[in-house]
N, C-alpha and C positions, 0 to 999 in steps of 0.2 A: 623430282629427282630426274637426273639425266642418265640415259644409257649412252655408254661411251663404246667406241669400236676401237680396235688396235691403230696408235697413232694420232687419237683424237685429243686435242688439248683444251684446258678448262681454266678459266681465270678465276681465282679465288676473291679478288676483289668484289664486293658486293654480293657475294654469295654466301660468305661465312659471317655469322653475327659475333662471334665471341672469338677467342683467341687459341681454343683448344680443337683439335681435329683427329679423328681415329681412322687408321685404315686396316680394314680386317679383310683377311683372306679365308675362303673356304674351299680347301682343296680335296675334293672328293675323292677317296680311294687310296689316298696317300697321306703321309704325315711329315710333310718337308720341315726343315729348319728356316726359319725367316730371319733375315739380315737387312739392315739399313745402312747403306753407305753414304757419309757424308763427304762430298767432293769437293775440291777446290775447282777454279775456273778453267784448269788444265784438264778436268775430268779424272784427277788422282786423288788417293787416300794418303793425304799428307800427314794427318795425324790419326794414329790408331784409336785414340778414344771417340772417334766419332765413327766408328763401325759399331753398330749397336746390335746386339744379339744375345742367344742365351748366356755366353760366359761374361757379358759385358751390358747389363740390360739397362743402362741410362749413360746419356751423354753428359759431360761435365757440366755444360750449362742448363740441362734438363729439358732442352728442346726435342729430344728424342727419348721414349720411354717404351720398352717392351711390353706388350701385352698380349694374352693368349691369343694366338692366331692373328697377329700383327703388331701395330705399333700406336702409340699416343704422340700428337705432335703440337708443340707450342712453337711454332715457326718464328715468332718474334724473339725468341731467345737466343736463336742460334747468331753464333758470330758471323760477321760480314766475309770472313774466309771461305765460308761454306757456300757455294754457289749451287750445288744440287744434292738432293736426297734420292738415293735409287733404292727401290724396295724390291728385294729378291727371295726366291724360294729354293731350296736344295734338296735334294734326296742323298741318301746313300746306300750301301749295299747293292743289290741287285735291280732296286727301283730305277725306273725311267719315267719321264714326264709324259710320254705316250700312255702311261696307265692310270691316268687322271679321269675322273669322270666330270660330269658337268660342274664347274667350279666358277669363283666369282672373287673380284676384288672390290670392296663397297668403301667408298669414302663417305665418311659421316662426320656429323657435329652432334655430340651426345646420342640421343634416340633419332636425329632427323637424317636420314640417308641422303646425301648430296648427289651421289653418283654411283653407279655400277658398272664394272667391266667384267663381261663374261669371256672365259675360256676353258679349253677342254683338251683332252690328250689328243684328240684329232688334229690340233693345233702345233704337235710337237711329234718328234721321231724316238730318238735314243739319248736325248739330252737329259742331263741330271741337274740342270739349273735352269731358272726362268727370272728375267727381269721383269717383275709385274707392273710396276709404275714408278712414277718418278715426279717430285716437285723440283721445281727450278725457278731462278730468278729472272725476271725480264722487266727492264725500265723500271727497277725498284720495287716490283710487285710479285708476289708468288704465283705461280700457275701450276697446275697437275697436267701430267699426261699420262695416258694408258699406253703401256709398251708392249707386254705380251711376248719379248722376245727370247727365244729358246737359247741355250748358252751350254757348249760342251765342258764337260768336267762338273765337279760339285763345288762345294762352298769355297774350298782351298784355291780353286782355280778362278773363282770370282774374286777372291782377296789378291792373288796375284795379278788379276787382269786389271784392278782398280790400282795397282801400284803398291800393294801392301806385301808383307811376307808372312807366310804360315810358318809357325814355330816347328823348328825341325827340319825345315826345307832349306835346300842349298841354292841360294840366290842373295844377289846383291839387295840389301834392305832400304827400301825408301822410308820406311816406318818402323816404329819397334815390332818385333814379331807378334802375331796374333794367335793365341791358343785357341784352337777349335776342338779341344779333346770333350766328348760328349757321347755317352750311349743313351739311346732312348729305346725303353721298354714299353710295347703298346698292348701285348697279348698275356693274358693269363698262360702261366707254364714257361714263360720265358724268364731267364735268370741272368745276372751280371755278376761276376766276382771281382771284388777289389782287394787287392792286396795291401795288407797294413804295413806301413814302412816302420822301421826300427832306426833308433839312434836318435841324438840330438835335432838332427834335421827335419824328423819326422813330423807331419801336421799335428797338431796338438788337438784339433776338434773335428769330430765328424758333424757336419751341418746339415739338417733335415728342413726343407721349407716345403708347406703346402700353400698353393696359390690358387686363386678362384676369381671370377670375373663376375660384374654386375650382370644379372640375369635378364636386362632389359625392359623390365615391365613398369618401370616408373616408380616403383615402391623402395624407397632408401631404407625401410626397416628390415626387410626380408633377405638382406645379402650378407648374412652373417652366419658364417660357420666356424666351428670350434676344432682345432686339430687335435686330436686324441693320440695318446701312445699307452699300449699294452705291453708289458715286458713279461716274458715267459722265462722263469728262472730255471736253472739246471735241475732242480728238484722238483718242477711242475708247478710250483706256486706263480701268482702273478700279480705285477704292480701295475697302477693306472696313474698316467701323468694327463694333467689337463690344467689350463690358467684360467682364473688367477687360483682356485683353490687349492690345487695338489701340483705346484709348478716343478717339483723335485728339485735336485741339486746336482751340479756338474761334480764337483770334487768330492762328494760324499754320496752315501745312498740317497737315491737309487743311480747316481751317475749319469742322469739324463736331466736336462733342464730346459723348462717351456719360457721362451723368452716373452712371454704376454699375449694376452686376448686382443684380437683385433675385430672390431664389431660391424664391420660391413666393407664392401666394395664399392667403388663408383665407376661412372662412365669414363673419368679420366685415368683410373690405374686400377690393376688388379690388387686384390687385396692378399697379403702373406703372414702367415704365422711360421715362427721359427722355433725349432727343438735343436739343442746342440747335445750330442751323445759322446760320451768320454771314449776314444778309442779302446782304452785298457777295459771295457766292460767284462771282457770274459775273464780276464784276469783276476779282477775283483770279486766276480761272482763264482769262480772255480769251475768254469766252464762255458760251454755255447749258451748264448742268450738270444731268445727270439724277441722280435719286436713287431708288433703291428700298429701300423699308421691308419687312422681313419679321420674323416671329417664327419661333422654332426650339426643338423639344423634342429634346434629346440622348437617345438609348438609355439611357445611365446614369441617366437620371432616372425610368426605369421606362416601360412601355408604357402609353401614354395618348392618346386621340383628341385632337389639338390643339383641333378644331372645338368639343369639348366646353366650353373654357375663353372661348369667344366672344371672341377677341382683335379689337381695333379700334384706330383710329390717330385721334388729335385734333391737328390743328395749330393753333397760336396766334400770331397776329401782331397785336400790339396789342390791340385790341377785337374783332378778326376771329378768328371760330373756325370751322374747317373738320373735319368728322368724316368719315373713312371708315369705314363700318360695314357692309360685304359680312357677310351671314350665312352663314359658313362651314357651318354645321349643314345648309345645303340643297345642299351640294356633293357629289360623289361621294366625296370623301375623308373625309366627317363621321365616319363610323364605323371608320376605319381608324387602328388605333393604330401603323402602320408608315409613315405618312406625316409626315414630320418638321418640314417648312418651309410655311410658309403667307405669300404676299405680302399685306400689307394695306394697302398705298398706293403710289403713284408720283408723282413731282414733277418738273417741269422749272423750273430757277431761271434766268431770265434777269435782265438788269441793271435790269429794270422791273418784273418780275412774278412770280408763282409759279403755276403751273399744277398743280391736284392731282387725281388720280383714284383709284377703289378698284381693286382687281384681282380677287381671287378664284383665282388661279393657286397651285397646290401643287406641291410636288415628286413625283417619281412613289414607289410605295412602297418601302422599304429604301434609298432614295437618300439620300446626304449632300450630293448637287449643291447649290450656291447659286444664288439668281436672278441672271443676268447680263444686262446692258443692252446694247444696240448702237444706233446712230443708224440711222435710215430716214428720210434727209431732217430735218426738224424734229423728228420723231416717236420715240418710244422703242420699241424692240421688246425685248420680255420672253421669255427662255427659261431654263429650270431646267436648265443645263448649266455653270454655273461651277464651280471648284474647290471641294472641301470645305475647310471650316475648322473646327478643333477647338481646344480650350482646356485648359488644366491640363495634367495628365498624359499626355492623350492627344494633344498637340500634335504628339509624335514620329512619329504615325502619318500625318500629311499626306502627306508625300512618297510613301510606298507607294501612298496611297489615290489620288493624283493623278497617278500615272506616265503613265497613257494620256490624260491631257487636256492639250492645250496652253495652255488659258487660265491665266492667273496674275494676282494683284492686284501692285499696284505698292506699294511702301513709302511 
């Protein structure tokens, strides 16, 4: 592995065995938004589809794909019009890049590190963005350069710098406006309210995705999480959604539909399981409905720390995106491979709004208990004492396991 310094360049020919590379950033102390700009020979973003970020996670050709904390690249798939790929990080709110702790950018091929570039807050002042690294073509071959250049302004300023237009900004468009609407919730107790639109033009679905990454241990069998959804009804009863056994329904009870089981992540791409929630949920049930989203790793999948797969939840409602990205690696359960369930997000759905919040709660070691919600006035109370739910051939073990637990999900 090569240790790079700012400005150092690296030829990829002869260094890379395959056609898939990863660029992973560890920004200590901050939770930046990462973006990759596909630029033409003039250094401009001539096609908005080649800005890859949280709102547009893949280029049309598949040459760049978002991963947690970075990107996956298949450079051979990129059109010849793309001369450079610039990877950036940006923060919003009151955060600035000088708050970074010891951080790094790693160029890797699967589990093999090719190069590492270290940076820290001492390299910056009040900048809110940084250009981390760049792939570029030279003499028909791809090369990589460690950049580490601070940039005033946040992500919208970077878009403008590369010749794009931020949606809603008053400027002459070079490419189609890029929507940067996202809220990131990282700490328990934070909340964000999304207003539900009315009328014919309102979004038809509330889409919730759970994502996780390969934990990097070389075992392909233990990177399998299940996205589970518990519904707390206005009368205090609970329903349970999980694929493939109880996937639910979008247009009929329970008005929540799981789109299918995904059995593992890989070094090439994160895994994603998706749930669609009917925005009229509260009207159908006659009052506010609570939702708890959790990820679960069955013992049968092999011993693994769920935190090592960095699960998070992203909710989309039209152009609004809310991310619940609590860093479970900082929790007491982070290294415990006997902790099977992690709550990634909570939601309250009213007739007019959705209130989201991250959690960070986990089950006890060796416990198959599911997260259970109760009403505390208008607020949600979460405990890990719900009945175990198994699938497949283990389904028959539920009754014995739950014999001493009075709680049951309704059909």
